[in-house]
C-alpha positions as CSV (number, residue, x, y, z in Angstrom):
1,M,10.3,0.2,-19.1
2,L,7.2,1.9,-18.7
3,R,7.0,3.8,-15.9
4,H,4.6,3.8,-12.6
5,D,2.4,6.3,-13.8
6,E,1.9,5.4,-17.1
7,I,1.3,2.1,-15.9
8,V,-1.1,3.2,-13.1
9,T,-3.0,5.1,-16.0
10,A,-3.2,2.6,-18.2
11,V,-4.4,-0.2,-15.8
12,T,-7.2,2.7,-14.8
13,R,-7.6,3.4,-18.5
14,S,-8.6,-0.1,-19.0
15,D,-10.5,-1.4,-16.0
16,P,-11.8,1.6,-13.4
17,G,-13.4,-0.3,-11.1
18,G,-10.0,-3.1,-10.4
19,A,-7.9,-0.4,-10.2
20,E,-9.9,1.1,-8.3
21,A,-10.2,-2.2,-5.7
22,A,-6.3,-2.6,-6.3
23,C,-5.6,0.5,-4.6
24,R,-7.8,-0.1,-1.7
25,E,-6.4,-3.4,-1.2
26,H,-2.6,-2.0,-0.8
27,I,-3.7,0.6,1.1
28,R,-5.5,-2.0,3.9
29,S,-2.0,-4.2,3.9
30,V,0.4,-1.6,4.2
31,F,-2.3,-0.3,7.3
32,A,-2.3,-3.9,8.2
33,D,1.5,-4.3,8.4
34,L,1.9,-0.7,10.2
35,I,-0.8,-2.2,12.8
36,N,1.0,-5.4,12.9
37,A,4.3,-4.1,13.5
38,L,2.4,-1.2,16.5
39,P,3.2,-3.0,19.8
40,E,6.8,-4.3,19.1
41,Q,7.9,-0.6,18.6
42,L,5.5,0.5,21.5
43,T,7.1,-2.4,23.7
44,R,11.0,-1.8,22.3
45,T,13.7,-0.1,24.6
46,P,14.6,3.0,22.6
47,T,18.1,3.6,21.5
48,A,20.1,6.5,22.2
C-alpha cells in the first residue's frame, strides 16, 4: 500500500497545478469547519 507522502509526490509530479488546488481546497475546508464550530465552543459551559 502506498504511503501518503508517496501518493502526494506522484500526484504533484503528474499534475502540479491540480495538487496545489487540492491542497488549497483541503485547507479552506478545514478552516471552514473550525470557524463553523467556533460559536458552539464559545457558548459551551466548560466542564471540570
